[in-house]
N, C-alpha and C positions, 0 to 999 in steps of 0.2 A: 504494500500500500504506500502511496505517496504522501506520507504525513507531513514532511517538511514543506512540500510545495503547497499543501493545504494551509499550513500556518502562514506562509508567505502571502497567499491570497487573502487570508483573513486580516493580516496586518494592513494590507492595501485598503480593505474595506474600512478598517478602523481609522486610517488616515483620511480617507474620503469623507468620513462622517465626523471627523475631528474628535475622536474618542481616545482618551489617554490609554485605557487598558480595559480588557474584558475578562471577568472572572467566569469561567465556564464550569458549571456545576452539574449539568445534565449528563449522566454517564455515557449515553450513546454519542453525544457530541464530543466528550473527552476522548472516547475511543476513536472517533472519526479523525480527530486532529492529532492524536499522539500514539494510538495503538494500545493504550492501557485498558485492560479488561476487568480490573478489580471493581469492588463494590463500594469503595470509599476513596474519593479523590476530588480535587479541584484544580483546574488548569488556569493559570494566569498568563494572558497573552498581552504583551505590550510591544512597542516598537523595538525595544532593546532586549526583552527577555521573554522566554517561554518557560514557565516553571510548573511542574506537576507536584502538587502537595498530596501526600498520603501518609499512612501510619506504618508502624513496624510490621504489621501482618503482611504488607505488600512490598516490603523492601526489595527482595530478590525478584519478585514478579515484575515490579515496575522497571527495575534496571534492565531486565531481559526484554521487556515489551516496548518500552517508550522510545520513540524516535523523535529527534529534533527538539527535545525539551530536557531541562535539567531536573532531576528528581530530588525533591526535598522531603525527607522522612522525618516526621515529627511525632511527639508523644500525645498530641491533642487532636481533636477533630480537624479535618482538612480545612474547613472554613476558618477556624480559629488560627491555624498555622498560617494560612494565607493572610489573614488580617494582621497578625503579628509581624510577618515579613514586610508588609506594606508600611506598617508603623515605623520600622527601622530604615526602610529603603525607598519608600514611595516618593518622597520629595526629591531625592537624588535622581530617581528614575523619571521624574517629571509626571508622576501620577497624582493628580489632585482630585480627579473624579474617576470613580471606579464604576464601570458599566457592569450590569448584572443581567442574567437570564431570569427576569421576574416571573415568567410563566412556569419556571421550574423550581423556584425557591418557596418553601413554606413560610408562613408568617414567623414561626419559631426560628427557622434557619436564618432568615433575614435579620431578625433581632439579635441572634448570636453573632452574626457577621458585623453588624453595626456596633455592637458592644466591644468587639475585638479591635475595631478600627479607631484611629485618632478622630477626635471630634471634627477636625477640619477636612476630613476626607468625605466627600459627598458620594452617595450612591445614585446611579442613573439607570433607569430601566431602558432597555433597547428592544427592538423587534427581533424576531427569530432569525438572526443573521446566518447562523450555522445551518439551521434547518433549510434555509433557502439554498445554500450551497449544496447541501446533501440531495436536493431534488434531482440534480443531473448526475448520473452515475458514470464513473470511468470504466474502461474495458475490464479491469480486474473485478470491479464490483459486479458488473453485468455477468461475468463468468461465474462468480459465486452465486448470484441469483439463479442462473441457469441450473447449476448443480443442486441448489436447494429445491427448486421446482421439480426437477427430475426425481429426487428422492421423495419429496412430499407427495407427488402424484402417484407413486407406486403404492402408497398406503390405501388408495381406493380399492385396489385388488383385495387387500386384506379385509376391507369393510364388506365387499361383495360376498366373501366367503361366509360371513356370519350374520348378515342381515336376513333374518327370517321371522315370520310371525311368532310371537312369544318370547323372542330374545329381548333383553333389556337394552335400552339405548346406551347405558354406561358400559355394557359388555362389548358393544361394537366399538365405542371409543377406546376402551382398554386394549382391545386387540390391535387397533391402529397405533396407539401410542407405544405399545410393546414392540411392534414391528419397527416403528421409527427409531427407537433406541438401538435395536438389534442392527439396523442398517447404518448406524453411525450418527444419527441426529443428536445435537446437543440438548434438545428439548423441543417442546411444542411452542409455536409462536403465539398461540392464544389457546384458551380453553376450548377443546374440541366440541363442535356443534353437531349433534345427531338429534334431529327433531322429526318424529314420525307421526303419521295420522293427523289428527286435529292440531297437534303441536307443531306441525310443519308450517303453520300459519304464523308462528312466532319467529321473526327475523333472526333473533339471537337465542334460539331455543337450545341452550346448552344440554348436553347429554344428561338424562335423568334416569330414575329407576322405572320409568314407564316402559311397558313392553310394546314392541312393534305390533300393530294390529294386522289382521289378515288382509286388509285392503287399504291402500292409501299411499301418499307420497312419503319419502324419507329424505330430508335435506341433510347432506353431509358437507360441512364446512370445516376445513382443517388446514393446518400448516405446520412446518417444522423450522428449526433454526439450524443452519449448517455454516460453519466458519463465520459465525456472527450474523449471517444474513437470513432473512425470513422468506418463507414461501406462504402462499395463500391461494386456496382454490375451493370451489364448491361444485358438487354434482348432486343432482336430485334423481332418485330412482323411484320406481313404483312397485309396491308389493301387491300382488293380485292383478287381475285384469282391469286396466283403467277405462273409465267410461268416456263418453264423448267430451264432456266438459273438462275432464282431467287432461285428455290429450290436447284439447284446445289451449288450455292454460300452459302446458309445457311448450307447445309449439310457439306460442306467443312470446314467451320469455326467451326461447332460443333465438327467435327472429329479432327480438329487441336487442339481445346481446350482440348478435352479429352486426346489426345496424350501427351500434355504438363502436364496435371494433373497426368497422369500415370507415368511421369518421375520424379515427385517431391518426394524427400525423403532426409533425412539428408546425407550429404557427396557428393551429386550431385552438379555439377557446375550450376550456374544460366544460363550460356551460353548454357548448355545442355538442359535445360528446354525450352529456347527460340528456340533452333534448332529443338526440337521435333515438335513444332507447325509449324515452317517454312517448314520443310520437307514435311509435309502433304499438305500444301497450294501450294508449288512448284510442287509437283506431280500432283495436280489438275489444274495446269496452272494458279494459282492465286497468286503465291509468290510475284510478283512485286507490288501487290496491298496491301500488308501488310506493312504499312509504319511507325509503331511505335514499341516500345518494347513490350514484352509479358506480363510484369507485374511489380509490385513494392511492397515494403513493406507498411504496413498500421498499424497505432496505434494511438498515440496522434495526429499525422498529417496524412493527406490523402496520401501524398507521403513521404515515408521513405525509408531508406536503407533496403534491397538491391534492386538494379535495375535488373530486369530479362531481360537481353538483350545480344546481341552478343558482344563478346570482353570483357565481364566482368569476372574477375577472381574469384569472391566470390563463396564460397561453401555454400550451404544451411545447416542450423543447426536446430536441434530439437527445437521447440518453436518459430520459425520465422513465422510471419503471412504475407502472400503475396497475391496478386491478380494474376489470370491467365486469360488473356483477349486478345487473338488474334482477329484480325479483317481483313476484306477485304473491300476496298473502291475504287470503279470504277467510275471515273469522268463521269458525264453525264448519269449514270445508277443508282447508289445507293450503299449502303454499309450495312455490317452486323458486329456486334461485340457481343460476348458472354463473360461474365465475372463472375467469382466466387471468393470469398475469401477462402483461405485454410490455415490451420496451419500445418507446417512441423513436421513430426515425424520420428523416426528411420526407421520405416518400410514403410513409404509412406506419406500420409497426410490425415487430416480431412477436408472435404469440408464443410464449414460453411453455405454457401448459400443454402437454402432449395428449391428454386424455380425450377420448371421443365424447361427443355431446349428444349422441343418439340416446333416446329414452330407453333405459334398461328396465325390463320388467322381471321381477323376481317371483 
């Protein structure tokens, strides 16, 4: 990973915005900038310095992982160590105002930091500068995403072996998660969703103790983490013979998803991609049952910028990795969602998810 070059780009952004320094506290952002994967740390980035503050638990790990930053190992919380370093060195380094990732600092953490700092050091909230940089993936990141998607998609085969009437949803999830670990995944990128029968109308119906009914949809939404990068996919199957309305619902969602994928390319607004899916579902009389956004960015975190939704001004850029996942959820009936991960290019997109979208009947 090109951590040093990312730090250089961030320093340029700080100069452009006349920011003395940024204290990075969101762990995925710290990893993105320095390579550090520990669970306790703070990264101070200024024109002259890049310092990673952590504690003794991560002394060896930080020195092995961190690139382009000096590791400072303290006996106190990373925020306190950073504050104390600034008290001693801030004026000499020209740091009078410390920018913070306000969206990632709790009230308690902010108070702790403020208490550790000299009274003449001001805190300044800044927008998500690093998250914006993370939207566009480099080639190494895209390769990691490809690998994560390949491993993650293989879990669908494990699900198909155990989805049967009378099986508990949590048993299906357990089988998938066991296979994920056996295949080398670091973990699941979110809590596995297995929602069957009437529960398939719950967009985030996490696997429960409910048993799969003899007839109805089963929504399977899952992902894994591999080399730090997340995968995300959804497939919906039907147990028992689907009736006309069920087939209609499935076909409508599949058509809407394809319409949205066809709209993806660099320079297109995220709202335009969302609208492409909604237009199809509205024409099929199902628009009011599509109750969430069409997708989101994916990378070191399962939900990243941009958000593929109505009213969002963001334009897609080459190298962005996003999901495309329209769905229909009819209370008292059931639901369908189909989701792929894609990488945006100048001429369209690369669909990473290799799994067929034909309706599977069990």
